[in-house]
C-alpha positions in Angstrom: 0.2 -0.3 -0.2 2.8 2.7 0.7 4.5 1.7 -2.4 1.5 2.2 -4.5 0.8 5.6 -2.8 4.4 6.9 -3.1 3.8 5.9 -7.3 0.5 7.6 -7.3 1.9 10.7 -5.3 4.9 10.8 -7.8 2.6 10.5 -10.9 0.4 13.3 -9.7 3.4 15.4 -8.9 4.7 15.0 -12.7 1.0 15.7 -13.8 1.4 18.9 -11.8 4.4 19.6 -13.8 2.6 18.6 -16.8 0.1 21.3 -16.2 2.3 23.9 -14.9 4.2 23.6 -18.7 1.2 23.5 -20.5 0.0 26.7 -18.8 3.4 28.2 -19.4 3.4 27.5 -23.2 -0.6 28.5 -23.3 0.4 31.8 -22.1 3.5 32.6 -24.3 1.3 31.6 -27.2 -1.3 34.0 -26.0 1.0 37.0 -25.5 2.9 36.3 -28.8 -0.5 36.6 -30.6 -1.5 39.7 -29.1 1.7 41.2 -30.0 1.0 40.1 -33.5 -2.3 41.4 -33.6 -1.1 45.0 -32.0 1.8 45.0 -34.3 -0.6 44.8 -37.2 -2.7 47.5 -35.9 0.2 49.6 -35.3 1.5 49.2 -38.7 -1.9 50.1 -40.4 -2.0 53.2 -38.0 1.2 54.3 -39.3 0.4 53.5 -42.6 -2.6 55.9 -42.7 -0.5 58.7 -40.9 2.2 58.4 -43.6 -0.3 58.4 -46.5 -2.0 61.6 -45.1 1.6 63.2 -44.9 3.2 61.8 -48.3 1.6 64.9 -49.9 3.6 67.5 -47.7 6.7 65.2 -47.9 6.3 65.8 -51.8 6.0 69.5 -50.8 9.1 69.3 -49.1 11.0 67.3 -52.0 9.9 70.3 -54.0 11.8 73.1 -52.4 15.1 71.5 -53.5 13.4 72.8 -57.2 11.9 75.8 -56.3 13.5 78.4 -58.3 12.2 81.2 -56.2 14.2 80.4 -53.2 17.8 82.1 -53.7 20.7 79.9 -53.7 22.5 81.4 -51.0 19.6 81.0 -48.9 21.0 79.5 -45.5 19.6 75.9 -44.9 18.3 77.1 -41.5 15.4 79.0 -43.4 14.9 76.1 -46.0 14.4 73.6 -42.8 12.3 76.0 -41.4 9.8 76.5 -44.4 10.0 72.5 -44.3 8.8 72.0 -41.0 6.2 74.4 -41.8 5.0 71.7 -44.4 5.6 68.8 -42.4 5.9 68.7 -38.6 9.3 67.6 -37.4 8.0 64.6 -35.6 6.6 63.0 -38.6 9.8 63.3 -40.6 11.3 59.9 -39.2 8.5 57.8 -39.8 7.7 59.2 -43.3 11.4 58.9 -44.4 11.9 55.6 -43.0 8.7 54.4 -45.1 10.0 55.7 -48.5 13.2 53.9 -47.7 11.8 50.6 -47.3 8.3 50.8 -48.8 6.8 48.9 -45.8 7.1 49.1 -42.0 9.0 46.8 -39.4 6.3 44.8 -38.1 8.9 43.0 -35.9 9.7 46.2 -34.3 6.0 47.1 -33.4 5.8 43.5 -32.0 8.9 43.9 -29.7 7.7 47.2 -28.5 4.4 45.6 -27.4 6.4 43.1 -25.4 7.6 46.3 -23.4 3.9 47.2 -22.6 3.3 43.4 -21.6 6.1 43.3 -18.8 3.6 43.4 -16.1 1.2 40.8 -17.2 4.2 38.0 -18.0 6.1 39.0 -14.6 2.7 38.2 -13.0 1.9 35.1 -14.8 5.0 33.7 -16.2 7.5 34.0 -13.8 6.2 31.9 -10.9 5.7 29.0 -13.6 9.2 29.5 -15.2 10.7 29.6 -11.8 9.0 26.6 -10.2 10.4 24.4 -13.4 13.4 22.5 -13.7 14.9 22.4 -17.2 17.3 20.2 -18.9 18.1 19.8 -22.6 20.6 18.9 -25.2 24.0 20.2 -25.7 23.1 22.3 -29.0 20.6 24.0 -26.8 23.4 25.0 -24.3 23.1 28.8 -25.0 19.3 28.7 -24.1 19.6 26.8 -20.9 22.5 29.0 -20.0 20.1 31.8 -20.5 17.3 30.0 -18.5 19.8 29.3 -15.4 20.8 32.7 -15.3 17.1 34.2 -15.0 16.1 31.7 -12.8 19.0 32.0 -10.2 18.2 36.2 -10.2 14.3 35.5 -10.0 14.4 32.8 -7.1 16.8 35.5 -5.5 13.8 37.8 -5.6 16.0 40.2 -7.5 15.2 42.3 -10.3 16.5 41.8 -13.7 17.8 45.4 -13.9 20.0 45.1 -11.0 22.0 42.6 -12.7 25.0 43.9 -14.7 24.3 44.1 -18.4 27.6 42.3 -19.3 26.4 39.6 -16.9 23.4 38.6 -19.4 24.3 35.5 -21.7 24.1 36.6 -25.1 24.2 33.3 -27.1 20.6 33.2 -27.8 20.8 36.6 -29.5 20.7 35.7 -33.2 21.7 38.5 -35.4 18.4 38.9 -36.6 17.0 39.7 -33.4 19.9 41.7 -31.9 18.4 44.9 -33.4 15.2 44.7 -31.2 17.0 43.8 -28.0 18.9 46.9 -27.6 17.9 50.7 -27.7 20.3 53.5 -27.9 21.2 55.1 -24.4 20.7 58.9 -23.9 23.5 61.3 -24.0 25.9 57.9 -24.7 26.9 56.2 -27.8 26.8 52.7 -26.3 23.3 50.5 -26.6 21.2 49.6 -23.6 20.0 46.0 -23.3 15.8 45.8 -23.0 15.9 43.4 -20.1 12.1 43.0 -20.7 12.5 42.1 -24.3 15.1 39.9 -23.2 12.9 38.0 -20.8 10.3 37.3 -23.4 12.8 36.4 -25.9 14.0 33.6 -23.3 10.4 32.5 -22.5 9.5 32.4 -26.4 12.7 30.4 -27.0 12.0 28.0 -24.0 8.5 27.4 -25.6 9.6 26.5 -28.7 12.2 24.0 -27.5 9.9 22.4 -25.2 7.3 21.9 -27.7 10.0 20.7 -30.2 11.4 18.2 -27.2 15.0 19.7 -27.4 14.6 21.0 -23.8 12.5 18.7 -21.2 11.5 18.6 -17.6 12.6 15.3 -16.2 9.5 15.2 -13.2 7.0 15.4 -16.2 5.0 12.9 -18.1 4.2 14.9 -21.5 7.3 16.9 -21.2 10.3 14.6 -20.1 13.3 13.2 -22.6 12.2 11.1 -25.1 15.1 9.0 -23.9 13.1 8.6 -20.6 10.1 7.1 -22.4 12.4 4.4 -23.6 13.3 0.9 -22.0 16.3 1.8 -20.1 19.8 1.3 -21.7 20.5 -1.5 -19.1 17.5 -3.9 -19.9 18.1 -3.0 -23.5 21.3 -4.7 -23.0 19.3 -8.1 -23.2 17.6 -6.8 -26.5 17.0 -10.6 -28.0 15.5 -11.5 -24.8 12.9 -8.5 -24.7 11.9 -8.8 -28.4 11.2 -12.8 -27.8 9.2 -11.8 -24.6 7.3 -9.1 -26.8 6.8 -11.7 -29.4 5.7 -9.5 -32.3 6.6 -11.0 -36.1 7.7 -7.8 -37.2 10.4 -7.3 -34.5 11.6 -10.8 -34.6 12.2 -10.8 -38.6 15.4 -9.1 -40.0 14.7 -5.5 -41.5 15.9 -7.0 -44.9 13.0 -9.7 -45.0 10.2 -7.1 -44.0 11.3 -4.6 -46.6 11.4 -7.7 -49.2 7.8 -8.4 -48.3 6.7 -4.9 -48.4 8.6 -4.6 -51.8 6.8 -7.5 -53.4 3.4 -6.5 -51.7 3.8 -2.8 -52.9 4.8 -3.7 -56.4 2.5 -5.9 -57.2 -0.3 -3.5 -56.1 0.8 -0.9 -58.4 0.6 -3.3 -61.3 -2.8 -4.6 -60.3 -4.5 -1.4 -59.6 -3.6 0.3 -62.5 -4.1 -2.9 -64.8 -7.7 -2.9 -63.3 -8.4 0.6 -64.2 -7.1 0.4 -67.8 -9.3 -2.9 -68.0 -12.3 -1.2 -66.7 -12.4 -4.2 -64.0 -12.5 -1.2 -61.4 -16.1 -0.1 -61.8 -16.2 2.0 -59.0 -13.6 4.9 -60.2 -14.3 7.4 -62.9 -12.0 8.4 -65.0 -12.3 12.0 -67.0 -9.6 13.5 -69.7 -7.1 11.6 -72.0 -3.4 10.8 -71.8 -1.6 13.1 -69.3 -4.6 14.9 -68.4 -6.6 11.9 -67.3 -8.4 12.6 -64.0 -9.9 10.2 -61.4 -12.6 10.0 -58.6 -14.1 7.5 -56.6 -17.6 6.3 -55.9 -18.6 5.2 -52.5 -20.9 2.7 -51.9 -23.2 3.1 -48.9 -24.5 0.7 -46.7 -25.7 2.0 -43.4 -27.2 0.7 -40.0 -29.9 2.5 -38.8 -30.0 3.3 -35.1 -33.1 2.6 -33.0 -34.2 0.2 -35.4 -38.0 -0.3 -35.6 -37.2 -3.8 -34.2 -37.4 -2.4 -31.0 -40.5 -0.6 -31.6 -43.2 -2.9 -30.2 -41.4 -4.0 -27.5 -42.6 -2.7 -23.7 -40.5 0.1 -22.3 -37.9 -0.9 -19.6 -36.4 1.5 -16.9 -33.3 2.1 -16.7 -33.1 0.8 -13.1 -34.8 -2.4 -13.9 -32.4 -2.8 -17.0 -29.3 -2.6 -14.5 -30.4 -5.1 -12.2 -30.8 -7.5 -15.1 -27.7 -7.1 -16.6 -26.0 -7.1 -13.2 -27.4 -10.6 -12.8 -26.3 -11.5 -16.3 -23.0 -10.2 -16.2 -21.8 -9.7 -12.5 -20.4 -6.6 -13.5 -21.1 -5.2 -9.8 -18.3 -7.6 -8.4 -15.9 -5.1 -10.2 -16.8 -2.4 -7.4 -14.1 -2.8 -4.5 -13.9 -0.4 -1.7 -11.2 2.3 -2.2 -9.3 1.0 0.8 -9.5 -2.7 -0.3 -8.4 -5.2 2.1 -8.5 -2.8 5.2 -12.2 -2.4 4.7 -14.6 -5.3 4.9 -17.8 -3.0 4.2 -20.3 -4.4 1.6 -21.4 -2.3 -1.2 -25.2 -1.6 -1.5 -26.1 -2.5 -5.0 -29.1 0.0 -5.0 -27.0 2.6 -4.1 -24.1 2.0 -6.3 -26.6 1.8 -9.3 -28.1 5.0 -8.4 -24.6 6.8 -8.4 -24.2 5.1 -12.0 -27.3 6.5 -13.1 -26.6 9.8 -11.4 -23.3 10.5 -13.2 -23.7 8.7 -16.4 -27.0 10.9 -17.1 -25.3 14.1 -16.1 -28.2 14.4 -13.2 -25.8 14.4 -10.3 -26.1 13.0 -7.0 -28.4 15.8 -5.2 -31.1 15.5 -8.0 -30.6 11.6 -8.0 -31.6 11.9 -3.9 -34.7 14.0 -4.8 -36.0 11.5 -7.6 -35.1 8.1 -5.9 -36.0 8.3 -2.3 -32.5 7.5 -1.6 -30.4 9.7 0.8 -27.6 12.3 -0.4 -25.3 11.3 2.0 -25.4 7.5 1.5 -24.9 8.2 -2.3 -22.0 10.7 -1.3 -20.4 7.9 0.3 -20.7 5.3 -2.0 -19.5 7.5 -4.7 -16.3 8.0 -3.0 -15.6 4.7 -1.7 -16.5 2.6 -4.8 -17.0 4.6 -8.0 -13.3 5.1 -9.6 -11.9 5.2 -13.0 -10.3 1.6 -12.5 -13.5 0.1 -11.2 -15.9 1.3 -13.8 -13.2 0.6 -16.5 -13.2 -2.9 -14.9 -17.2 -3.3 -14.9 -17.2 -1.8 -18.4 -14.8 -5.0 -19.3 -17.4 -7.4 -17.8 -20.2 -6.2 -19.5 -18.3 -5.9 -23.0 -16.9 -9.4 -22.4 -20.3 -10.7 -21.7 -21.7 -9.2 -24.6 -19.1 -10.7 -27.3 -19.9 -14.0 -25.9 -23.5 -13.8 -27.3 -24.0 -15.5 -30.3 -25.3 -12.2 -32.2 -22.0 -10.2 -31.7 -19.8 -12.3 -34.5 -22.8 -11.4 -37.0 -21.7 -7.9 -36.4 -18.2 -8.4 -38.1 -17.6 -6.3 -41.5 -16.4 -8.1 -44.3 -15.5 -11.2 -41.8 -13.4 -8.9 -39.8 -13.6 -7.6 -36.2 -13.4 -3.9 -37.5 -13.4 -1.5 -35.0 -13.0 2.3 -34.9 -12.3 5.2 -32.6 -13.6 8.9 -32.8 -13.7 11.8 -30.3 -16.9 13.2 -28.9 -17.0 17.0 -27.8 -18.5 17.8 -24.8 -18.7 21.1 -23.0 -17.3 21.9 -19.8 -19.7 24.2 -17.4 -16.9 24.3 -14.8 -13.3 24.9 -16.7 -10.9 22.4 -15.9 -7.2 22.4 -16.7 -7.8 20.2 -20.0 -10.8 22.1 -21.2 -10.1 24.2 -24.3 -12.0 26.9 -26.4 -13.3 25.2 -29.6 -15.4 27.8 -31.7 -16.5 25.1 -34.0 -18.0 22.9 -31.0 -18.7 25.2 -28.2 -18.8 28.9 -29.5 -17.1 30.8 -26.9 -17.0 28.2 -24.0 -14.7 25.4 -23.2 -14.8 21.6 -23.7 -13.0 18.4 -23.6 -13.3 15.2 -26.0 -14.4 11.6 -25.0 -12.3 9.3 -27.2 -13.9 6.1 -27.7 -13.1 2.8 -29.1 -16.2 0.9 -30.6 -15.9 -2.8 -32.1 -19.0 -4.6 -33.5 -21.2 -1.7 -32.1 -19.6 -2.4 -28.3 -17.7 0.7 -26.7 -14.8 -1.2 -25.5 -12.3 1.7 -24.4 -12.5 5.1 -23.8 -10.6 8.0 -22.2 -10.9 12.0 -22.0 -8.8 14.0 -24.0 -8.2 17.7 -24.3 -9.9 19.1 -27.5 -6.3 20.7 -28.4 -5.0 17.5 -28.5 -4.6 15.6 -31.8 -7.0 12.1 -31.9 -3.8 10.7 -33.8 -2.0 10.7 -30.9 -4.2 8.1 -29.0 -5.2 5.6 -31.6 -2.2 3.0 -30.6 -3.2 3.8 -27.1 -6.6 3.3 -26.9 -6.0 -0.4 -28.9 -2.8 -1.0 -27.1 -4.5 -0.8 -23.5 -8.1 -2.3 -24.5 -8.3 -5.2 -21.9 -11.6 -6.4 -22.9 -11.8 -10.1 -24.7 -12.8 -8.1 -28.0 -9.6 -8.1 -30.3 -10.2 -6.1 -33.2 -8.4 -6.9 -36.4 -8.8 -3.7 -38.3 -9.2 -0.3 -37.1 -10.8 2.7 -38.8 -10.6 6.4 -37.7 -11.4 9.6 -39.8 -8.6 12.0 -41.1 -7.8 13.4 -37.4 -6.8 9.6 -36.8 -4.0 9.7 -39.1 -0.3 11.0 -38.7 3.4 10.2 -39.6 3.8 6.7 -37.6 0.3 5.1 -37.0 -0.1 2.8 -40.2 3.5 1.3 -39.1 2.5 1.4 -35.3 -0.6 -0.4 -35.5 0.8 -3.0 -38.0 3.7 -3.7 -35.4 0.7 -4.3 -32.8 -1.4 -6.6 -35.0 -4.1 -4.3 -36.6 -4.8 -3.5 -40.0 -5.0 0.7 -40.1 -7.8 1.5 -42.4 -8.6 5.6 -42.3 -10.9 7.5 -44.3 -9.3 10.4 -45.8 -11.1 13.7 -46.4 -8.6 14.8 -49.2 -7.7 11.3 -50.7 -5.9 13.1 -53.8 -3.5 14.8 -51.6 -2.4 11.8 -50.2 -1.4 10.3 -53.5 1.2 13.0 -53.6 2.6 10.8 -50.6 3.0 7.5 -52.4 6.2 5.6 -52.4 7.9 2.9 -54.6 10.6 0.7 -54.4 12.2 2.1 -57.9 12.7 5.4 -59.3 9.5 7.3 -60.2 10.4 7.0 -64.1 9.7 3.2 -64.0 6.0 4.0 -63.1 5.5 6.8 -65.5 2.9 4.8 -67.6 0.5 4.3 -64.6 -2.5 6.8 -63.8 -1.7 6.1 -60.2 1.8 6.3 -59.3 4.4 7.1 -56.7 6.0 10.3 -56.2 9.3 9.0 -55.3 11.6 6.3 -54.2 11.7 4.9 -50.8 14.6 5.5 -48.6 15.2 1.9 -47.6 18.7 2.2 -47.0 17.8 4.5 -43.9 15.8 2.4 -42.8 18.0 -0.6 -42.6 20.6 1.7 -40.8 18.1 3.2 -38.0 16.4 -0.3 -37.5 17.7 -1.2 -34.1 16.6 2.5 -32.8 13.2 1.7 -34.3 13.3 -1.8 -32.3 13.8 0.0 -29.0 11.0 2.4 -29.8 8.6 -0.5 -30.7 9.6 -2.5 -27.8 9.1 0.6 -25.5 5.5 1.0 -26.6 4.7 -2.4 -26.0 6.1 -3.1 -22.5 3.1 -0.4 -21.3 5.6 0.9 -18.9 4.9 4.7 -20.8 2.2 6.5 -21.9 1.8 5.6 -25.3 0.0 8.8 -26.9 2.9 10.8 -25.6 5.6 8.6 -27.3 3.3 8.8 -30.3 3.0 12.5 -30.2 6.9 13.1 -29.9 7.4 10.7 -32.8 4.7 12.4 -35.1 5.9 15.9 -34.5 7.6 18.0 -36.9 9.4 20.3 -34.9 12.4 18.4 -33.9 13.2 15.6 -36.7 16.1 12.9 -36.7 17.3 10.3 -38.5 15.2 7.6 -36.8 12.2 9.6 -36.8 12.7 9.7 -40.7 13.4 6.0 -40.9 9.9 5.4 -39.1 8.2 7.9 -41.2 9.4 6.0 -44.3 8.2 2.7 -42.9 4.7 4.4 -42.3 4.9 5.6 -46.1 5.3 2.4 -47.4 2.4 0.8 -45.2 0.3 4.2 -46.1 0.8 3.4 -49.7 0.0 -0.3 -49.8 -3.5 0.6 -48.1 -4.2 3.6 -50.4 -3.9 1.4 -53.4 -6.2 -1.1 -51.6 -8.7 1.6 -51.0 -8.7 2.8 -54.6 -9.2 -0.5 -55.8 -11.6 -2.2 -53.3 -15.0 -0.6 -53.1 -15.9 -3.3 -50.2 -12.9 -1.9 -48.1 -14.5 1.7 -48.7 -17.8 0.5 -47.7 -16.2 -1.4 -44.6 -14.5 1.6 -43.4 -17.6 3.7 -43.7 -19.8 1.2 -42.1 -17.4 1.3 -39.1 -17.3 4.8 -38.7 -20.9 5.1 -38.8 -21.2 2.6 -35.6 -18.8 4.9 -33.8 -21.1 7.9 -34.7 -23.8 6.1 -33.4 -22.4 5.2 -30.2 -22.1 9.0 -29.8 -25.5 9.7 -30.4 -26.3 6.8 -27.7 -24.1 8.7 -25.2 -25.7 11.9 -25.9 -29.1 10.7 -25.4 -28.0 8.9 -22.0 -26.3 12.2 -20.4 -29.0 14.0 -21.3 -29.3 16.2 -18.1 -27.8 19.5 -18.5 -27.8 19.7 -22.3 -25.0 17.3 -21.9 -22.5 19.4 -20.6 -19.8 18.2 -17.7 -20.4 20.1 -14.5 -17.6 18.9 -12.7 -14.5 20.2 -11.2 -11.6 18.2 -12.0 -10.2 15.6 -14.9 -10.7 12.4 -12.6 -14.6 13.3 -12.1 -14.7 13.7 -15.8 -13.6 10.2 -16.3 -15.5 8.7 -13.9 -18.7 10.7 -15.2 -17.5 9.5 -18.8 -17.3 6.0 -17.6 -20.6 5.7 -16.0 -22.3 7.0 -19.4 -20.3 4.1 -21.1 -21.5 1.6 -18.6 -25.2 2.7 -19.5 -24.5 2.4 -22.9 -23.0 -1.0 -22.6 -25.6 -2.5 -20.5 -28.5 -1.1 -23.1 -26.3 -3.0 -25.8 -25.8 -6.0 -23.7 -29.5 -6.0 -23.4 -30.2 -5.5 -27.0 -27.8 -7.9 -28.2 -29.1 -10.8 -26.1 -32.6 -10.3 -27.1 -31.4 -9.9 -30.6 -29.3 -13.2 -30.1 -32.3 -15.1 -28.7 -34.5 -14.2 -32.1 -31.7 -14.9 -34.1 -31.1 -18.6 -32.7 -34.7 -18.7 -33.2 -34.9 -17.9 -36.7 -31.8 -20.0 -37.1 -33.5 -23.1 -36.2 -36.6 -22.2 -38.2 -33.9 -21.7 -41.2 -35.6 -18.5 -42.0 -32.7 -17.1 -44.0 -34.5 -13.8 -44.8 -35.1 -13.1 -41.3 -31.5 -13.7 -40.4 -30.5 -11.2 -42.7 -32.7 -8.6 -41.6 -31.1 -9.2 -38.0 -27.7 -9.2 -39.2 -28.4 -5.8 -40.1 -30.4 -4.6 -37.0 -27.8 -2.6 -34.6 -28.1 -3.1 -30.8 -27.5 0.5 -30.4 -30.9 1.5 -29.7 -32.5 3.3 -26.6 -36.3 3.7 -27.7 -37.3 0.8 -25.7 -35.6 2.3 -22.5 -36.9 4.7 -20.2 -34.0 7.2 -19.1 -36.2 10.0 -17.5 -38.6 10.2 -14.4 -38.5 8.8 -11.0 -36.0 6.1 -10.3 -36.5 2.8 -8.1 -33.6 0.6 -7.7 -34.9 -1.9 -5.3 -34.9 -5.5 -7.3 -37.8 -5.8 -9.0 -40.5 -8.7 -8.2 -40.9 -9.1 -11.7 -37.7 -9.7 -13.3 -37.2 -9.4 -17.0 -38.1 -12.4 -19.0 -35.9 -12.3 -21.9 -37.1 -15.6 -23.3 -40.8 -14.4 -23.4 -39.9 -11.1 -25.1 -38.0 -13.3 -27.8 -40.8 -15.5 -28.3 -43.2 -12.8 -29.7 -41.0 -12.5 -32.7 -41.9 -16.0 -33.2 -45.4 -14.6 -34.4 -45.5 -13.8 -37.9 -47.7 -10.5 -37.1 -45.5 -9.4 -34.4 -42.6 -9.9 -36.7 -43.8 -8.2 -39.7 -45.1 -4.9 -37.6 -41.5 -5.0 -35.9 -39.7 -4.8 -39.2 -42.3 -1.8 -40.3 -40.1 1.6 -40.5 -41.0 4.2 -37.9 -39.2 6.8 -36.3 -35.7 6.0 -36.8 -34.3 7.8 -34.0 -37.1 7.4 -31.6 -38.3 9.7 -29.0 -35.8 12.5 -27.3 -35.0 11.6 -23.9 
């Protein structure tokens, strides 16, 4: 227990440092954007002033050609006359504009930073001083400046108390020096603008943190990439580590892997183009001739409607009664253990536990649940604090998902004979701002929110996590698949364009998945196709690579790539953090470029398949539609407060989201169980038409479930008789009515 507490405390400490760093980066971004806006406004104002003074400047220039002025007239008189035409303070601005024909917006920007000094001293200094930075040798000048500022500020000294000669100048690139110094009055030397210098350090530090060149050791997301990998000591026994992981791509030589890739990719280029030329690919449209040929894909559709009319003839069931039924069938309540585990022998009151799950899953909250259920608020609060945790809810969700996967109907939802999953984020507005909440005008207007990123396979939400809307969804694809702890193991996985990056194709292949995204701009992706031969070899093809692969680089960097992949497989690191660093453009090295090249090969193979196979395109769309269907169900479940989170912490967001997922899983289990019984009934009767209809009937439906009203969480004296419900569908008249189209989405909850 003490060891676990210590680990949790250290993890929390690193998480706090992550929050401090993110706040630092956010504020630097904010001030930089403000400076750019103000610089643009200042430049426009100056442009307006100059425009009004250009006529006067022309009159001043005309003095040199004025024949009425005697040649021996003193310059002071000419000067006086010039100042009568254009005010003296305007001369510098107009002459500078006439020399450069534009204004130095960067100068305006740095001038504005001087006016921001009180803000960044108040908001940035305390963040800067409470973090310990380290970095690479090439960033020594920046680290020297960081150490110098931190020493002064931690001692409570003003930067103006330090000697100008003591300020490290290694960070002052030639292009920025002119903005860091201003001429001192009555002296020929220049004075360092210390406020500008301070912000320059903050700005360069922000850039280095985002690029991974500077890091904070006591951090999760901003620590050194080396710390994310298997330790050098453990990696000495590399062969044993690779055998333990057992991934075929790690055990094979890179030469064998590249040879297999080459054979597959070259064959696909030939096959795809030949089928287009022969007219065998009926789902591609060609326009133009010869070198001006253009093509587009035709996307066949095959949708599974949610809230199918299948459920329209069923009696409604209250959510409390449904949860009791699912609990008896799946034993998911056994996953809820007391927070103090073996030190407390208190038994959980299932009534209170189910009430807490519904209260949080529907966004109702415990206080409102106490009002509508007759249960006391204090007992609900105590139960929630003792038993509802992210890990217990995750385990209970796994229990229901595994029970669903064991039903006869589950395998009938395979797409193209594969377990085909998808993942996508659902934006949720936050009523109370948390550290991970971000603005998103597209989704929240002027408000903030987060994203519930969910893995859905055969309609079942297998895994989920809350991420910030500022985080790229592609960084979490490997993470949510690799850390799926259910018995449901997808073989193919789809996302939309937001799920793609520079590494996901190869990382998912390594982990045993076929990555099959849907691209919004497929034609742009054609420019990234690669081949194992020179592009001239493919010149006669319609679909052809843009360049040759860098296979020599892959062979050279393969040992380093193996270490990265082994680190991801060990689950000792946060996979999303590693993927974010691997897919970042800010900092590139040879290993990363080699990994990207492997990804380019896998992406090229997939795109060729996507062009050639309409069934694949249909399957991808179908899998993504199932993810969207789950989002609509979750929105209907968390209907209170317009679906907004009204909790104060990230941990509470996870708990409330897991409660919503548990309710969804319970409804999907209930519907799948009913469908399974009817499916077995029709299978025995050899009713092929009915079997086909059932395979296209989604269990994502809530029209038969009452999610509102008063709640009674006592065990019902009249339990659900699923067999009796299924028996109704043996009646031909009832079956016919249940297949009639009605309101596809059902009533609003």
